[in-house]
C-alpha positions in Angstrom: 119.7 -169.8 -135.4 122.5 -171.1 -133.3 123.8 -167.4 -133.5 120.6 -166.1 -132.3 120.1 -168.5 -129.4 123.7 -167.7 -128.1 122.7 -163.6 -128.6 119.7 -164.3 -126.3 121.7 -166.2 -123.8 124.4 -163.2 -123.7 121.4 -160.9 -122.9 120.0 -162.9 -120.4 123.4 -163.5 -118.7 124.1 -159.6 -118.9 120.5 -158.8 -117.4 121.3 -161.5 -114.3 124.3 -159.8 -113.9 123.0 -156.2 -114.0 120.3 -157.5 -111.6 122.9 -159.2 -109.2 124.7 -155.7 -109.2 121.3 -153.9 -108.3 120.2 -155.8 -105.7 123.7 -156.0 -104.0 123.6 -152.0 -104.4 120.4 -151.5 -102.9 121.2 -154.1 -99.9 124.3 -152.2 -99.5 122.6 -148.9 -99.4 120.0 -150.1 -96.8 122.7 -151.4 -94.8 124.7 -148.2 -95.0 121.4 -146.1 -94.2 121.0 -148.0 -91.6 124.4 -147.6 -90.1 124.3 -144.1 -90.7 120.8 -143.7 -89.0 122.5 -145.4 -85.7 125.4 -142.9 -85.8 123.3 -140.1 -86.2 121.1 -141.6 -83.4 124.2 -142.0 -81.3 125.4 -138.5 -81.8 121.8 -136.9 -81.0 122.1 -139.0 -77.9 125.5 -137.9 -76.5 124.4 -134.3 -77.6 121.3 -134.7 -75.7 123.1 -136.0 -72.8 125.8 -133.3 -72.9 122.9 -130.4 -73.2 120.9 -131.8 -70.2 124.3 -131.7 -68.3 125.0 -127.9 -69.6 121.4 -127.0 -68.9 121.8 -128.6 -65.3 124.6 -126.5 -64.7 123.0 -123.1 -65.8 120.0 -123.2 -63.5 121.7 -123.5 -60.0 124.6 -121.1 -61.3 122.0 -118.2 -62.0 120.1 -118.8 -59.3 123.2 -118.5 -56.6 123.9 -115.2 -58.3 120.2 -114.2 -58.0 120.5 -114.9 -54.5 123.7 -113.1 -53.8 122.5 -110.2 -55.9 118.8 -110.2 -54.0 120.5 -110.0 -50.3 123.3 -107.3 -51.4 120.1 -105.3 -52.8 117.9 -105.7 -49.7 121.2 -104.5 -47.5 122.2 -101.5 -49.8 118.7 -100.3 -50.4 117.4 -100.4 -46.8 120.8 -98.6 -45.8 119.6 -96.0 -47.9 116.0 -95.4 -46.8 114.4 -97.6 -49.5 116.2 -96.3 -52.4 119.2 -97.0 -55.2 119.5 -93.3 -55.8 117.7 -91.0 -53.5 117.0 -87.6 -55.1 117.9 -85.5 -51.8 120.7 -86.8 -49.4 122.8 -86.1 -46.6 126.3 -87.9 -45.9 127.0 -89.3 -42.5 130.1 -91.7 -41.8 130.0 -94.0 -44.6 126.1 -93.8 -45.3 124.2 -91.9 -48.1 121.0 -91.0 -46.1 117.9 -90.1 -48.1 116.1 -86.8 -46.5 112.3 -88.0 -46.0 111.3 -84.7 -44.9 112.7 -81.5 -46.3 111.1 -78.2 -44.7 107.4 -79.7 -45.2 108.3 -81.6 -48.5 108.2 -85.4 -47.9 109.7 -88.1 -50.3 109.0 -91.4 -48.4 109.0 -94.7 -50.4 106.2 -96.9 -49.9 106.8 -100.9 -49.5 106.1 -101.4 -53.1 108.4 -98.7 -54.0 110.8 -100.5 -52.0 110.3 -104.0 -53.9 110.6 -102.3 -56.9 114.1 -100.7 -56.2 115.2 -104.1 -55.1 114.2 -105.6 -58.3 115.8 -102.9 -60.3 119.1 -103.5 -58.3 119.0 -107.1 -58.9 118.5 -106.7 -62.8 121.3 -104.5 -62.8 123.8 -106.8 -60.9 122.7 -110.5 -62.1 124.3 -110.3 -65.4 128.0 -109.2 -64.2 127.6 -112.0 -61.5 126.3 -114.8 -64.2 129.8 -114.9 -66.0 129.3 -117.9 -68.0 132.4 -117.7 -69.8 134.5 -117.5 -66.5 132.4 -120.4 -65.1 133.4 -122.5 -68.2 129.7 -122.8 -69.1 128.4 -123.1 -72.6 125.6 -120.5 -72.5 124.8 -117.1 -73.6 122.0 -114.4 -72.3 119.4 -113.4 -75.1 118.5 -110.3 -73.6 118.2 -108.5 -70.0 116.6 -110.1 -67.1 113.4 -108.9 -65.9 112.8 -109.4 -62.2 109.6 -109.2 -59.8 110.0 -108.9 -56.1 107.3 -109.8 -53.7 107.9 -108.9 -50.0 105.9 -110.8 -47.3 105.9 -110.8 -43.7 109.0 -113.1 -43.2 109.9 -113.9 -46.7 111.0 -112.2 -50.1 110.3 -113.9 -53.1 112.3 -113.1 -56.2 111.3 -114.7 -59.5 113.3 -113.5 -62.8 112.8 -114.0 -66.5 116.1 -114.2 -68.4 116.5 -116.2 -71.3 119.7 -118.3 -71.6 120.8 -120.1 -74.5 122.4 -123.3 -73.6 124.6 -125.1 -75.9 126.2 -128.5 -76.3 127.9 -129.2 -79.9 125.1 -128.5 -82.6 122.3 -129.0 -79.7 120.9 -126.1 -77.9 118.2 -125.0 -75.4 116.7 -122.1 -73.9 116.3 -121.7 -69.9 114.5 -118.6 -69.0 112.7 -119.0 -65.6 114.5 -118.7 -62.3 113.5 -117.8 -58.7 114.9 -117.6 -55.1 114.1 -116.6 -51.8 115.5 -114.6 -48.8 114.2 -115.6 -45.6 114.1 -112.3 -43.7 111.5 -110.0 -42.1 112.0 -106.4 -43.5 108.4 -105.7 -43.2 109.2 -105.1 -39.4 112.1 -102.7 -40.0 110.2 -100.6 -42.4 107.1 -100.4 -40.2 109.3 -99.0 -37.2 111.0 -96.6 -39.4 107.7 -95.2 -40.6 106.5 -95.2 -37.1 109.6 -93.3 -36.0 109.6 -91.0 -39.0 106.2 -90.0 -38.5 106.6 -89.0 -34.7 109.5 -87.0 -35.7 109.1 -85.2 -38.6 106.5 -82.6 -36.9 108.5 -82.2 -33.4 110.7 -79.3 -32.8 112.4 -81.0 -30.0 113.8 -84.3 -29.8 113.1 -86.4 -26.3 115.5 -88.8 -25.6 113.5 -90.6 -23.3 110.6 -91.0 -25.8 113.4 -92.3 -28.5 114.9 -94.7 -26.1 111.3 -96.1 -25.1 110.2 -96.6 -28.7 113.7 -98.4 -29.9 113.2 -100.7 -26.6 109.5 -101.6 -27.3 110.8 -102.6 -30.8 113.8 -104.1 -30.3 116.2 -102.2 -32.3 119.3 -99.8 -31.6 118.7 -96.2 -32.6 121.3 -93.9 -33.4 120.5 -90.2 -34.3 122.8 -87.3 -34.9 123.1 -83.4 -36.6 124.5 -84.1 -40.3 125.7 -80.8 -41.5 123.9 -77.4 -40.0 120.3 -78.6 -40.5 119.6 -82.4 -41.1 118.6 -84.6 -38.4 119.5 -88.4 -39.5 118.3 -91.7 -38.1 119.9 -95.1 -38.2 118.2 -98.1 -37.0 119.8 -101.3 -36.6 118.0 -104.3 -36.5 119.7 -107.1 -34.9 116.9 -109.7 -35.4 117.0 -109.2 -39.1 120.1 -110.8 -40.4 121.2 -111.0 -44.0 124.8 -112.1 -45.0 125.4 -112.3 -41.5 124.8 -108.5 -40.9 122.2 -106.8 -39.3 119.7 -104.9 -41.3 120.1 -101.1 -41.0 117.6 -98.5 -42.3 118.2 -94.6 -42.3 116.3 -91.7 -43.2 116.9 -88.0 -42.5 114.6 -84.9 -41.6 115.6 -81.2 -42.4 113.4 -79.0 -40.4 112.6 -75.2 -40.8 115.2 -73.1 -38.9 113.8 -72.0 -35.6 112.5 -68.4 -36.0 114.2 -65.5 -33.7 113.0 -66.0 -29.8 112.1 -69.7 -30.3 115.9 -71.3 -30.1 116.7 -74.4 -28.1 118.6 -77.3 -29.1 116.6 -79.7 -31.1 118.0 -82.2 -28.8 116.5 -80.9 -25.9 119.7 -81.6 -23.5 120.9 -84.9 -25.5 123.4 -83.3 -27.1 124.6 -85.4 -30.3 127.8 -83.8 -31.3 129.3 -87.3 -31.7 125.9 -88.9 -32.0 123.4 -90.3 -29.7 122.1 -94.0 -29.4 119.2 -95.2 -27.8 118.3 -99.0 -27.4 
C-alpha cells in the first residue's frame, strides 16, 4: 500500500510540474504574441508614415511637370496654327506654318481640335518630365497618362488620369488623379486669327491699311510675308497673352491660285514684303 501511495504522489507531482510548464509556456506565448503584434504595428505605422511622405512628394512633382508640359504645348501648338503636326506646311524663319487654305481646299482647326492637340502633346511629354528615379522618388507609372484639356475664356484647365504606384518598404499606394490650370486667354488669339483668315482667304490683293487697322483694333502685332513662290504667311503676336514670359504667337498660311494672264499685279498691293511687312 505504501508503494501505491508513493506512486500516486509521484504521478501527482509530475502532473503539477507539467501543468506549471504548460501554464508558463502559454503565458510566454501570450507575452511573445503581444510583443510581436506590437512590433508589427510599429512597422505598419512606420511604413504608413513613410508611404504618406512619398505620396506627398509624388503629387506636386507630377503636377509641376503637368504645368510645364501644358505651357510648352500651348506655345508650340499655337505657333503651328493649332496643330502638333500640320499636314501641309511652309517654312518661314524658324516657324513651321500650317497652310489653312490651299487653292480652295481648307484645313482649319476648330477650338476643340486645338484642345485635343494640346492634350496629345501633354500626354507625350509628361512621362519624360516626371522621371521618378532622377528625383529620388519610389514610384512607377502603371500605364500611359490620359489627358483632358478644357479651354475657357481666360483659363485652360488640364486634368490627367495617370496611375502611379508609390512604394515605401513593403507598403504601396496608387495615385492617379492630377490637375493644373494655365491662366491665359487663348480664345482671343484664336478668334482674331480666324477673323483675319476669313478676310484674307478670298481676296486677291492685300491692303496694308486694312491689315494695320485690324491689328490695331484687336491689339496684336501682325507680320505677313511671302514664303516661297506662292504662299502668304501670317504671324500674329499677342503681347497681352503671356505664357512662360513669352507672348503667344499664332501662325497660318494661304496659297492662292496663281493669277491668270492679264490679272497680274502684286498680292501686296504696293506693300512689298521682300523682307516682311508688319502691321500693328
